[in-house]
Predicted model as a PDB file, atoms N, CA, C, CB and O in Angstrom, pLDDT in the B-factor column:
MODEL        1                                                                  
ATOM      1  N   MET A   1      -5.979 -10.965  14.429  1.00 95.00           N  
ATOM      2  CA  MET A   1      -5.113 -10.324  13.251  1.00 95.00           C  
ATOM      3  C   MET A   1      -6.400  -9.527  12.449  1.00 95.00           C  
ATOM      4  CB  MET A   1      -4.173 -11.678  12.134  1.00 95.00           C  
ATOM      5  O   MET A   1      -7.229 -10.225  11.863  1.00 95.00           O  
ATOM      6  N   LYS A   2      -6.517  -8.204  12.447  1.00 98.00           N  
ATOM      7  CA  LYS A   2      -7.455  -7.452  11.229  1.00 98.00           C  
ATOM      8  C   LYS A   2      -6.628  -7.245  10.035  1.00 98.00           C  
ATOM      9  CB  LYS A   2      -8.059  -5.897  11.660  1.00 98.00           C  
ATOM     10  O   LYS A   2      -5.413  -7.047  10.052  1.00 98.00           O  
ATOM     11  N   ASN A   3      -7.291  -7.299   9.116  1.00 98.00           N  
ATOM     12  CA  ASN A   3      -6.913  -7.169   7.585  1.00 98.00           C  
ATOM     13  C   ASN A   3      -7.188  -5.900   7.282  1.00 98.00           C  
ATOM     14  CB  ASN A   3      -7.660  -8.092   6.578  1.00 98.00           C  
ATOM     15  O   ASN A   3      -8.233  -5.421   7.723  1.00 98.00           O  
ATOM     16  N   ILE A   4      -6.345  -5.133   6.505  1.00 98.00           N  
ATOM     17  CA  ILE A   4      -6.793  -3.794   6.236  1.00 98.00           C  
ATOM     18  C   ILE A   4      -6.366  -3.599   4.809  1.00 98.00           C  
ATOM     19  CB  ILE A   4      -6.196  -2.700   7.238  1.00 98.00           C  
ATOM     20  O   ILE A   4      -5.286  -3.831   4.267  1.00 98.00           O  
ATOM     21  N   LEU A   5      -7.717  -3.015   4.245  1.00 98.00           N  
ATOM     22  CA  LEU A   5      -7.523  -2.868   2.825  1.00 98.00           C  
ATOM     23  C   LEU A   5      -7.568  -1.213   2.647  1.00 98.00           C  
ATOM     24  CB  LEU A   5      -8.743  -3.738   1.923  1.00 98.00           C  
ATOM     25  O   LEU A   5      -8.587  -0.568   2.897  1.00 98.00           O  
ATOM     26  N   LEU A   6      -6.184  -0.545   2.127  1.00 98.00           N  
ATOM     27  CA  LEU A   6      -5.929   0.710   2.238  1.00 98.00           C  
ATOM     28  C   LEU A   6      -6.431   1.539   0.889  1.00 98.00           C  
ATOM     29  CB  LEU A   6      -4.473   0.805   2.540  1.00 98.00           C  
ATOM     30  O   LEU A   6      -5.666   1.471  -0.073  1.00 98.00           O  
ATOM     31  N   LEU A   7      -7.342   2.120   0.771  1.00 97.00           N  
ATOM     32  CA  LEU A   7      -7.342   3.032  -0.544  1.00 97.00           C  
ATOM     33  C   LEU A   7      -6.886   4.399  -0.319  1.00 97.00           C  
ATOM     34  CB  LEU A   7      -8.756   3.161  -1.170  1.00 97.00           C  
ATOM     35  O   LEU A   7      -7.076   5.173   0.619  1.00 97.00           O  
ATOM     36  N   GLY A   8      -6.147   4.521  -1.563  1.00 96.00           N  
ATOM     37  CA  GLY A   8      -5.586   6.020  -1.513  1.00 96.00           C  
ATOM     38  C   GLY A   8      -4.230   5.883  -0.905  1.00 96.00           C  
ATOM     39  O   GLY A   8      -3.754   6.968  -0.571  1.00 96.00           O  
ATOM     40  N   ALA A   9      -3.341   4.648  -0.628  1.00 97.00           N  
ATOM     41  CA  ALA A   9      -2.415   4.340   0.028  1.00 97.00           C  
ATOM     42  C   ALA A   9      -1.153   5.276  -0.019  1.00 97.00           C  
ATOM     43  CB  ALA A   9      -2.223   3.151  -0.305  1.00 97.00           C  
ATOM     44  O   ALA A   9      -0.280   5.213   0.846  1.00 97.00           O  
ATOM     45  N   THR A  10      -1.103   6.236  -1.188  1.00 95.00           N  
ATOM     46  CA  THR A  10       0.502   6.922  -1.338  1.00 95.00           C  
ATOM     47  C   THR A  10      -0.194   8.428  -0.793  1.00 95.00           C  
ATOM     48  CB  THR A  10       1.440   6.946  -3.405  1.00 95.00           C  
ATOM     49  O   THR A  10       0.550   9.398  -0.942  1.00 95.00           O  
ATOM     50  N   GLY A  11      -1.425   8.673  -0.236  1.00 96.00           N  
ATOM     51  CA  GLY A  11      -1.591  10.050  -0.019  1.00 96.00           C  
ATOM     52  C   GLY A  11      -1.407  10.140   1.671  1.00 96.00           C  
ATOM     53  O   GLY A  11      -1.122   9.233   2.453  1.00 96.00           O  
ATOM     54  N   SER A  12      -1.682  11.603   1.944  1.00 96.00           N  
ATOM     55  CA  SER A  12      -1.292  11.828   3.416  1.00 96.00           C  
ATOM     56  C   SER A  12      -1.957  11.019   4.492  1.00 96.00           C  
ATOM     57  CB  SER A  12      -1.546  13.208   3.767  1.00 96.00           C  
ATOM     58  O   SER A  12      -1.476  10.584   5.539  1.00 96.00           O  
ATOM     59  N   ILE A  13      -3.368  10.896   3.922  1.00 96.00           N  
ATOM     60  CA  ILE A  13      -3.982   9.825   4.987  1.00 96.00           C  
ATOM     61  C   ILE A  13      -3.653   8.481   4.967  1.00 96.00           C  
ATOM     62  CB  ILE A  13      -5.356   9.747   4.917  1.00 96.00           C  
ATOM     63  O   ILE A  13      -3.721   7.754   5.958  1.00 96.00           O  
ATOM     64  N   GLY A  14      -3.234   8.067   3.661  1.00 97.00           N  
ATOM     65  CA  GLY A  14      -2.622   6.626   3.543  1.00 97.00           C  
ATOM     66  C   GLY A  14      -1.612   6.682   4.172  1.00 97.00           C  
ATOM     67  O   GLY A  14      -1.586   5.749   4.974  1.00 97.00           O  
ATOM     68  N   ASN A  15      -0.518   7.465   4.244  1.00 97.00           N  
ATOM     69  CA  ASN A  15       0.793   7.847   5.135  1.00 97.00           C  
ATOM     70  C   ASN A  15       0.481   7.458   6.648  1.00 97.00           C  
ATOM     71  CB  ASN A  15       1.168   9.594   5.051  1.00 97.00           C  
ATOM     72  O   ASN A  15       1.079   6.566   7.250  1.00 97.00           O  
ATOM     73  N   SER A  16      -0.495   8.213   7.160  1.00 98.00           N  
ATOM     74  CA  SER A  16      -1.012   8.112   8.507  1.00 98.00           C  
ATOM     75  C   SER A  16      -1.401   6.658   9.041  1.00 98.00           C  
ATOM     76  CB  SER A  16      -2.204   8.987   8.569  1.00 98.00           C  
ATOM     77  O   SER A  16      -1.192   6.095  10.115  1.00 98.00           O  
ATOM     78  N   VAL A  17      -2.003   6.303   7.953  1.00 98.00           N  
ATOM     79  CA  VAL A  17      -2.619   4.926   8.216  1.00 98.00           C  
ATOM     80  C   VAL A  17      -1.621   3.599   8.261  1.00 98.00           C  
ATOM     81  CB  VAL A  17      -3.676   4.693   7.063  1.00 98.00           C  
ATOM     82  O   VAL A  17      -1.808   2.602   8.958  1.00 98.00           O  
ATOM     83  N   LEU A  18      -0.548   3.820   7.377  1.00 98.00           N  
ATOM     84  CA  LEU A  18       0.781   2.902   7.112  1.00 98.00           C  
ATOM     85  C   LEU A  18       1.434   2.934   8.473  1.00 98.00           C  
ATOM     86  CB  LEU A  18       1.907   3.518   5.852  1.00 98.00           C  
ATOM     87  O   LEU A  18       1.928   1.917   8.959  1.00 98.00           O  
ATOM     88  N   SER A  19       1.438   4.516   9.308  1.00 98.00           N  
ATOM     89  CA  SER A  19       2.194   4.295  10.488  1.00 98.00           C  
ATOM     90  C   SER A  19       1.630   3.737  11.648  1.00 98.00           C  
ATOM     91  CB  SER A  19       2.694   5.370  10.849  1.00 98.00           C  
ATOM     92  O   SER A  19       2.274   3.211  12.556  1.00 98.00           O  
ATOM     93  N   VAL A  20       0.099   3.898  11.581  1.00 98.00           N  
ATOM     94  CA  VAL A  20      -0.443   3.054  12.527  1.00 98.00           C  
ATOM     95  C   VAL A  20      -0.092   1.585  12.693  1.00 98.00           C  
ATOM     96  CB  VAL A  20      -1.669   3.124  12.339  1.00 98.00           C  
ATOM     97  O   VAL A  20       0.339   0.935  13.645  1.00 98.00           O  
ATOM     98  N   ILE A  21      -0.554   1.160  10.945  1.00 98.00           N  
ATOM     99  CA  ILE A  21      -0.382  -0.229  10.888  1.00 98.00           C  
ATOM    100  C   ILE A  21       1.151  -0.626  11.362  1.00 98.00           C  
ATOM    101  CB  ILE A  21      -0.717  -0.705   9.398  1.00 98.00           C  
ATOM    102  O   ILE A  21       1.352  -1.496  12.210  1.00 98.00           O  
ATOM    103  N   GLU A  22       2.023  -0.014  10.828  1.00 98.00           N  
ATOM    104  CA  GLU A  22       3.441  -0.430  11.262  1.00 98.00           C  
ATOM    105  C   GLU A  22       3.591  -0.373  13.038  1.00 98.00           C  
ATOM    106  CB  GLU A  22       4.611   0.733  10.466  1.00 98.00           C  
ATOM    107  O   GLU A  22       4.191  -1.291  13.598  1.00 98.00           O  
ATOM    108  N   GLN A  23       3.077   0.619  13.740  1.00 98.00           N  
ATOM    109  CA  GLN A  23       3.216   0.649  14.961  1.00 98.00           C  
ATOM    110  C   GLN A  23       2.379  -0.498  15.955  1.00 98.00           C  
ATOM    111  CB  GLN A  23       2.913   1.961  15.196  1.00 98.00           C  
ATOM    112  O   GLN A  23       2.514  -0.797  17.141  1.00 98.00           O  
ATOM    113  N   ASN A  24       1.395  -1.015  14.806  1.00 98.00           N  
ATOM    114  CA  ASN A  24       0.580  -2.336  15.714  1.00 98.00           C  
ATOM    115  C   ASN A  24       0.613  -3.373  14.619  1.00 98.00           C  
ATOM    116  CB  ASN A  24      -1.292  -2.023  16.303  1.00 98.00           C  
ATOM    117  O   ASN A  24      -0.490  -3.770  14.243  1.00 98.00           O  
ATOM    118  N   ASN A  25       1.629  -3.856  14.070  1.00 97.00           N  
ATOM    119  CA  ASN A  25       1.844  -4.710  13.130  1.00 97.00           C  
ATOM    120  C   ASN A  25       1.556  -6.479  13.844  1.00 97.00           C  
ATOM    121  CB  ASN A  25       3.447  -4.307  12.575  1.00 97.00           C  
ATOM    122  O   ASN A  25       1.377  -7.482  13.154  1.00 97.00           O  
ATOM    123  N   ASP A  26       1.585  -6.427  15.353  1.00 97.00           N  
ATOM    124  CA  ASP A  26       0.932  -7.532  15.808  1.00 97.00           C  
ATOM    125  C   ASP A  26      -0.455  -7.830  15.574  1.00 97.00           C  
ATOM    126  CB  ASP A  26       1.081  -7.542  16.973  1.00 97.00           C  
ATOM    127  O   ASP A  26      -0.815  -9.004  15.656  1.00 97.00           O  
ATOM    128  N   ILE A  27      -1.418  -6.777  15.247  1.00 98.00           N  
ATOM    129  CA  ILE A  27      -2.557  -6.991  15.392  1.00 98.00           C  
ATOM    130  C   ILE A  27      -3.624  -6.382  14.108  1.00 98.00           C  
ATOM    131  CB  ILE A  27      -2.737  -6.500  16.707  1.00 98.00           C  
ATOM    132  O   ILE A  27      -4.834  -6.525  13.928  1.00 98.00           O  
ATOM    133  N   LEU A  28      -2.509  -5.615  13.302  1.00 98.00           N  
ATOM    134  CA  LEU A  28      -3.187  -5.157  12.028  1.00 98.00           C  
ATOM    135  C   LEU A  28      -1.978  -5.760  10.925  1.00 98.00           C  
ATOM    136  CB  LEU A  28      -3.483  -3.237  11.986  1.00 98.00           C  
ATOM    137  O   LEU A  28      -0.770  -5.877  11.130  1.00 98.00           O  
ATOM    138  N   ASN A  29      -2.594  -6.019   9.966  1.00 98.00           N  
ATOM    139  CA  ASN A  29      -2.216  -6.613   8.639  1.00 98.00           C  
ATOM    140  C   ASN A  29      -2.546  -5.865   7.380  1.00 98.00           C  
ATOM    141  CB  ASN A  29      -2.836  -7.888   8.515  1.00 98.00           C  
ATOM    142  O   ASN A  29      -3.732  -5.805   7.054  1.00 98.00           O  
ATOM    143  N   LEU A  30      -1.694  -5.326   6.684  1.00 98.00           N  
ATOM    144  CA  LEU A  30      -1.895  -4.529   5.354  1.00 98.00           C  
ATOM    145  C   LEU A  30      -2.123  -5.649   4.439  1.00 98.00           C  
ATOM    146  CB  LEU A  30      -0.594  -3.540   4.857  1.00 98.00           C  
ATOM    147  O   LEU A  30      -1.204  -6.273   3.909  1.00 98.00           O  
ATOM    148  N   TYR A  31      -3.762  -5.966   4.211  1.00 98.00           N  
ATOM    149  CA  TYR A  31      -3.692  -7.112   3.218  1.00 98.00           C  
ATOM    150  C   TYR A  31      -3.911  -6.485   1.572  1.00 98.00           C  
ATOM    151  CB  TYR A  31      -4.995  -8.296   3.664  1.00 98.00           C  
ATOM    152  O   TYR A  31      -3.616  -7.228   0.637  1.00 98.00           O  
ATOM    153  N   GLY A  32      -4.409  -5.174   1.315  1.00 98.00           N  
ATOM    154  CA  GLY A  32      -4.111  -4.894   0.159  1.00 98.00           C  
ATOM    155  C   GLY A  32      -4.178  -3.465  -0.090  1.00 98.00           C  
ATOM    156  O   GLY A  32      -4.578  -2.872   0.912  1.00 98.00           O  
ATOM    157  N   ILE A  33      -3.889  -2.588  -1.223  1.00 97.00           N  
ATOM    158  CA  ILE A  33      -3.727  -1.297  -1.214  1.00 97.00           C  
ATOM    159  C   ILE A  33      -4.116  -0.933  -2.565  1.00 97.00           C  
ATOM    160  CB  ILE A  33      -2.407  -0.885  -0.806  1.00 97.00           C  
ATOM    161  O   ILE A  33      -4.004  -1.738  -3.489  1.00 97.00           O  
ATOM    162  N   ALA A  34      -4.621   0.375  -2.740  1.00 96.00           N  
ATOM    163  CA  ALA A  34      -5.127   0.863  -4.005  1.00 96.00           C  
ATOM    164  C   ALA A  34      -4.632   2.565  -4.209  1.00 96.00           C  
ATOM    165  CB  ALA A  34      -6.879   0.644  -3.970  1.00 96.00           C  
ATOM    166  O   ALA A  34      -4.787   3.447  -3.364  1.00 96.00           O  
ATOM    167  N   ALA A  35      -4.067   2.704  -5.440  1.00 95.00           N  
ATOM    168  CA  ALA A  35      -3.538   4.190  -5.141  1.00 95.00           C  
ATOM    169  C   ALA A  35      -3.491   4.373  -7.161  1.00 95.00           C  
ATOM    170  CB  ALA A  35      -1.483   4.304  -3.896  1.00 95.00           C  
ATOM    171  O   ALA A  35      -3.587   3.527  -8.049  1.00 95.00           O  
ATOM    172  N   ARG A  36      -3.311   5.794  -7.192  1.00 92.00           N  
ATOM    173  CA  ARG A  36      -3.511   6.041  -8.710  1.00 92.00           C  
ATOM    174  C   ARG A  36      -2.509   6.115  -9.378  1.00 92.00           C  
ATOM    175  CB  ARG A  36      -4.135   7.104  -9.058  1.00 92.00           C  
ATOM    176  O   ARG A  36      -2.636   5.726 -10.539  1.00 92.00           O  
ATOM    177  N   ASN A  37      -1.271   6.577  -8.991  1.00 91.00           N  
ATOM    178  CA  ASN A  37      -0.238   6.513 -10.149  1.00 91.00           C  
ATOM    179  C   ASN A  37       1.272   6.535  -9.486  1.00 91.00           C  
ATOM    180  CB  ASN A  37      -0.458   7.882 -11.234  1.00 91.00           C  
ATOM    181  O   ASN A  37       2.250   6.354 -10.212  1.00 91.00           O  
ATOM    182  N   ASN A  38       1.423   6.787  -7.946  1.00 91.00           N  
ATOM    183  CA  ASN A  38       2.592   6.695  -7.644  1.00 91.00           C  
ATOM    184  C   ASN A  38       3.403   5.318  -7.333  1.00 91.00           C  
ATOM    185  CB  ASN A  38       2.591   7.456  -6.747  1.00 91.00           C  
ATOM    186  O   ASN A  38       3.488   4.792  -6.223  1.00 91.00           O  
ATOM    187  N   SER A  39       3.979   4.846  -8.539  1.00 90.00           N  
ATOM    188  CA  SER A  39       4.710   3.646  -8.458  1.00 90.00           C  
ATOM    189  C   SER A  39       5.884   3.605  -7.390  1.00 90.00           C  
ATOM    190  CB  SER A  39       5.235   3.385  -9.792  1.00 90.00           C  
ATOM    191  O   SER A  39       6.046   2.577  -6.732  1.00 90.00           O  
ATOM    192  N   GLU A  40       6.557   4.510  -7.242  1.00 92.00           N  
ATOM    193  CA  GLU A  40       7.809   4.399  -6.539  1.00 92.00           C  
ATOM    194  C   GLU A  40       7.350   4.562  -5.145  1.00 92.00           C  
ATOM    195  CB  GLU A  40       8.926   5.454  -6.983  1.00 92.00           C  
ATOM    196  O   GLU A  40       8.226   4.296  -4.322  1.00 92.00           O  
ATOM    197  N   LYS A  41       6.220   4.925  -4.661  1.00 95.00           N  
ATOM    198  CA  LYS A  41       5.690   4.863  -3.248  1.00 95.00           C  
ATOM    199  C   LYS A  41       5.116   3.517  -3.122  1.00 95.00           C  
ATOM    200  CB  LYS A  41       4.596   5.988  -2.909  1.00 95.00           C  
ATOM    201  O   LYS A  41       5.493   2.900  -2.125  1.00 95.00           O  
ATOM    202  N   VAL A  42       4.239   2.882  -3.953  1.00 94.00           N  
ATOM    203  CA  VAL A  42       3.606   1.833  -4.069  1.00 94.00           C  
ATOM    204  C   VAL A  42       4.772   0.794  -3.607  1.00 94.00           C  
ATOM    205  CB  VAL A  42       2.968   1.706  -5.480  1.00 94.00           C  
ATOM    206  O   VAL A  42       4.741   0.095  -2.594  1.00 94.00           O  
ATOM    207  N   ASN A  43       6.011   0.866  -4.775  1.00 94.00           N  
ATOM    208  CA  ASN A  43       7.210   0.010  -4.580  1.00 94.00           C  
ATOM    209  C   ASN A  43       7.576   0.067  -3.032  1.00 94.00           C  
ATOM    210  CB  ASN A  43       8.473   0.534  -5.528  1.00 94.00           C  
ATOM    211  O   ASN A  43       7.551  -1.023  -2.460  1.00 94.00           O  
ATOM    212  N   THR A  44       7.849   0.973  -2.417  1.00 95.00           N  
ATOM    213  CA  THR A  44       8.533   1.024  -1.108  1.00 95.00           C  
ATOM    214  C   THR A  44       7.262   0.293  -0.134  1.00 95.00           C  
ATOM    215  CB  THR A  44       9.021   2.806  -0.638  1.00 95.00           C  
ATOM    216  O   THR A  44       7.579  -0.582   0.672  1.00 95.00           O  
ATOM    217  N   ILE A  45       6.095   0.642  -0.250  1.00 97.00           N  
ATOM    218  CA  ILE A  45       4.931   0.114   0.568  1.00 97.00           C  
ATOM    219  C   ILE A  45       5.240  -1.374   0.398  1.00 97.00           C  
ATOM    220  CB  ILE A  45       3.341   0.586   0.022  1.00 97.00           C  
ATOM    221  O   ILE A  45       5.585  -2.009   1.395  1.00 97.00           O  
ATOM    222  N   ILE A  46       5.130  -2.053  -0.943  1.00 95.00           N  
ATOM    223  CA  ILE A  46       5.186  -3.409  -1.050  1.00 95.00           C  
ATOM    224  C   ILE A  46       6.454  -4.134  -0.341  1.00 95.00           C  
ATOM    225  CB  ILE A  46       5.137  -3.685  -2.472  1.00 95.00           C  
ATOM    226  O   ILE A  46       6.267  -5.280   0.070  1.00 95.00           O  
ATOM    227  N   LYS A  47       7.472  -3.663  -0.205  1.00 95.00           N  
ATOM    228  CA  LYS A  47       8.915  -3.920   0.228  1.00 95.00           C  
ATOM    229  C   LYS A  47       8.586  -4.015   1.389  1.00 95.00           C  
ATOM    230  CB  LYS A  47      10.063  -2.956  -0.024  1.00 95.00           C  
ATOM    231  O   LYS A  47       8.755  -5.073   1.996  1.00 95.00           O  
ATOM    232  N   LYS A  48       7.990  -2.831   2.016  1.00 97.00           N  
ATOM    233  CA  LYS A  48       7.951  -2.991   3.688  1.00 97.00           C  
ATOM    234  C   LYS A  48       6.708  -3.945   4.212  1.00 97.00           C  
ATOM    235  CB  LYS A  48       7.721  -1.366   4.448  1.00 97.00           C  
ATOM    236  O   LYS A  48       6.868  -4.665   5.197  1.00 97.00           O  
ATOM    237  N   PHE A  49       5.671  -3.912   3.613  1.00 97.00           N  
ATOM    238  CA  PHE A  49       4.444  -4.672   4.041  1.00 97.00           C  
ATOM    239  C   PHE A  49       3.596  -5.796   3.408  1.00 97.00           C  
ATOM    240  CB  PHE A  49       3.644  -3.831   4.198  1.00 97.00           C  
ATOM    241  O   PHE A  49       2.549  -6.310   3.800  1.00 97.00           O  
ATOM    242  N   SER A  50       4.395  -6.042   2.252  1.00 96.00           N  
ATOM    243  CA  SER A  50       4.298  -7.254   1.519  1.00 96.00           C  
ATOM    244  C   SER A  50       2.382  -7.615   1.370  1.00 96.00           C  
ATOM    245  CB  SER A  50       5.328  -8.556   2.515  1.00 96.00           C  
ATOM    246  O   SER A  50       1.850  -8.716   1.510  1.00 96.00           O  
ATOM    247  N   PRO A  51       1.610  -6.112   1.012  1.00 97.00           N  
ATOM    248  CA  PRO A  51       0.392  -6.656   0.845  1.00 97.00           C  
ATOM    249  C   PRO A  51       0.073  -7.861  -0.188  1.00 97.00           C  
ATOM    250  CB  PRO A  51      -0.336  -5.611   0.554  1.00 97.00           C  
ATOM    251  O   PRO A  51       0.930  -8.135  -1.029  1.00 97.00           O  
ATOM    252  N   ASN A  52      -1.111  -8.569  -0.146  1.00 97.00           N  
ATOM    253  CA  ASN A  52      -1.545  -9.494  -0.790  1.00 97.00           C  
ATOM    254  C   ASN A  52      -1.912  -9.021  -2.231  1.00 97.00           C  
ATOM    255  CB  ASN A  52      -2.548 -10.049  -0.060  1.00 97.00           C  
ATOM    256  O   ASN A  52      -1.540  -9.580  -3.263  1.00 97.00           O  
ATOM    257  N   HIS A  53      -2.650  -7.975  -2.154  1.00 96.00           N  
ATOM    258  CA  HIS A  53      -3.310  -7.283  -3.494  1.00 96.00           C  
ATOM    259  C   HIS A  53      -3.008  -5.797  -3.573  1.00 96.00           C  
ATOM    260  CB  HIS A  53      -4.977  -7.429  -3.521  1.00 96.00           C  
ATOM    261  O   HIS A  53      -3.193  -5.050  -2.612  1.00 96.00           O  
ATOM    262  N   VAL A  54      -2.552  -5.403  -4.713  1.00 94.00           N  
ATOM    263  CA  VAL A  54      -2.342  -3.802  -5.003  1.00 94.00           C  
ATOM    264  C   VAL A  54      -2.827  -3.795  -6.606  1.00 94.00           C  
ATOM    265  CB  VAL A  54      -0.464  -3.175  -4.753  1.00 94.00           C  
ATOM    266  O   VAL A  54      -2.688  -4.603  -7.524  1.00 94.00           O  
ATOM    267  N   TYR A  55      -3.424  -2.566  -6.495  1.00 93.00           N  
ATOM    268  CA  TYR A  55      -4.425  -1.954  -7.622  1.00 93.00           C  
ATOM    269  C   TYR A  55      -3.536  -0.193  -7.744  1.00 93.00           C  
ATOM    270  CB  TYR A  55      -6.588  -1.904  -6.851  1.00 93.00           C  
ATOM    271  O   TYR A  55      -3.174   0.606  -6.879  1.00 93.00           O  
ATOM    272  N   LEU A  56      -3.482  -0.192  -8.940  1.00 92.00           N  
ATOM    273  CA  LEU A  56      -2.992   0.962  -9.500  1.00 92.00           C  
ATOM    274  C   LEU A  56      -3.811   1.259 -10.600  1.00 92.00           C  
ATOM    275  CB  LEU A  56      -1.628   0.876  -9.858  1.00 92.00           C  
ATOM    276  O   LEU A  56      -3.945   0.465 -11.531  1.00 92.00           O  
ATOM    277  N   GLU A  57      -4.521   2.656 -10.542  1.00 90.00           N  
ATOM    278  CA  GLU A  57      -5.466   2.973 -11.736  1.00 90.00           C  
ATOM    279  C   GLU A  57      -4.538   3.212 -13.036  1.00 90.00           C  
ATOM    280  CB  GLU A  57      -6.431   4.384 -11.408  1.00 90.00           C  
ATOM    281  O   GLU A  57      -4.910   2.795 -14.133  1.00 90.00           O  
ATOM    282  N   ASP A  58      -3.316   3.901 -12.872  1.00 81.00           N  
ATOM    283  CA  ASP A  58      -2.779   4.332 -14.126  1.00 81.00           C  
ATOM    284  C   ASP A  58      -1.743   3.171 -14.514  1.00 81.00           C  
ATOM    285  CB  ASP A  58      -2.089   5.840 -14.005  1.00 81.00           C  
ATOM    286  O   ASP A  58      -0.809   2.774 -13.818  1.00 81.00           O  
ATOM    287  N   GLN A  59      -2.179   2.649 -15.982  1.00 79.00           N  
ATOM    288  CA  GLN A  59      -1.317   1.408 -16.297  1.00 79.00           C  
ATOM    289  C   GLN A  59       0.123   1.505 -16.556  1.00 79.00           C  
ATOM    290  CB  GLN A  59      -1.811   0.785 -17.425  1.00 79.00           C  
ATOM    291  O   GLN A  59       0.868   0.545 -16.755  1.00 79.00           O  
ATOM    292  N   GLY A  60       0.452   2.732 -16.540  1.00 75.00           N  
ATOM    293  CA  GLY A  60       1.897   2.761 -16.781  1.00 75.00           C  
ATOM    294  C   GLY A  60       2.707   2.791 -15.676  1.00 75.00           C  
ATOM    295  O   GLY A  60       3.865   2.377 -15.629  1.00 75.00           O  
ATOM    296  N   ALA A  61       1.977   3.366 -14.648  1.00 72.00           N  
ATOM    297  CA  ALA A  61       2.450   3.177 -13.350  1.00 72.00           C  
ATOM    298  C   ALA A  61       2.498   1.747 -12.826  1.00 72.00           C  
ATOM    299  CB  ALA A  61       1.667   3.951 -12.506  1.00 72.00           C  
ATOM    300  O   ALA A  61       3.458   1.246 -12.241  1.00 72.00           O  
ATOM    301  N   TYR A  62       1.491   1.232 -13.073  1.00 68.00           N  
ATOM    302  CA  TYR A  62       1.253  -0.529 -12.736  1.00 68.00           C  
ATOM    303  C   TYR A  62       2.535  -1.200 -13.464  1.00 68.00           C  
ATOM    304  CB  TYR A  62      -0.453  -1.317 -13.558  1.00 68.00           C  
ATOM    305  O   TYR A  62       3.314  -1.976 -12.912  1.00 68.00           O  
ATOM    306  N   LYS A  63       2.603  -0.779 -14.734  1.00 71.00           N  
ATOM    307  CA  LYS A  63       4.040  -1.524 -15.298  1.00 71.00           C  
ATOM    308  C   LYS A  63       5.408  -1.267 -14.829  1.00 71.00           C  
ATOM    309  CB  LYS A  63       4.235  -1.243 -16.680  1.00 71.00           C  
ATOM    310  O   LYS A  63       6.385  -1.997 -14.991  1.00 71.00           O  
ATOM    311  N   ALA A  64       5.332   0.212 -14.041  1.00 73.00           N  
ATOM    312  CA  ALA A  64       6.599   0.585 -13.633  1.00 73.00           C  
ATOM    313  C   ALA A  64       6.916  -0.339 -12.070  1.00 73.00           C  
ATOM    314  CB  ALA A  64       6.589   2.375 -13.496  1.00 73.00           C  
ATOM    315  O   ALA A  64       7.990  -0.788 -11.670  1.00 73.00           O  
ATOM    316  N   THR A  65       5.779  -0.391 -11.529  1.00 73.00           N  
ATOM    317  CA  THR A  65       5.594  -1.298 -10.133  1.00 73.00           C  
ATOM    318  C   THR A  65       6.069  -2.688 -10.511  1.00 73.00           C  
ATOM    319  CB  THR A  65       3.901  -1.408  -9.537  1.00 73.00           C  
ATOM    320  O   THR A  65       7.097  -3.174 -10.040  1.00 73.00           O  
ATOM    321  N   SER A  66       5.288  -3.307 -11.375  1.00 60.00           N  
ATOM    322  CA  SER A  66       5.624  -4.856 -11.815  1.00 60.00           C  
ATOM    323  C   SER A  66       6.996  -5.174 -12.546  1.00 60.00           C  
ATOM    324  CB  SER A  66       4.495  -5.355 -12.846  1.00 60.00           C  
ATOM    325  O   SER A  66       7.227  -6.249 -13.099  1.00 60.00           O  
ATOM    326  N   GLU A  67       7.742  -4.268 -12.491  1.00 54.00           N  
ATOM    327  CA  GLU A  67       8.982  -4.449 -13.122  1.00 54.00           C  
ATOM    328  C   GLU A  67      10.206  -5.080 -12.197  1.00 54.00           C  
ATOM    329  CB  GLU A  67       9.354  -3.091 -13.655  1.00 54.00           C  
ATOM    330  O   GLU A  67      11.319  -5.265 -12.688  1.00 54.00           O  
TER     331      GLU A  67                                                      
ENDMDL                                                                          
END                                                                             
């Protein structure tokens, strides 16, 4: 199993990487994500992939995610 740390998880490249991880979830694990401020998308990723670590640059977005 390969652990993936995805920087820019809410952007277009991040979406593509998430799709690859989902299609290969037997060999790829989303270990952590980083994003700037899209708390809605981050919440979706957390529910779907359950990463061990989450980083949000924007404090307001972080609070919205942790609620």
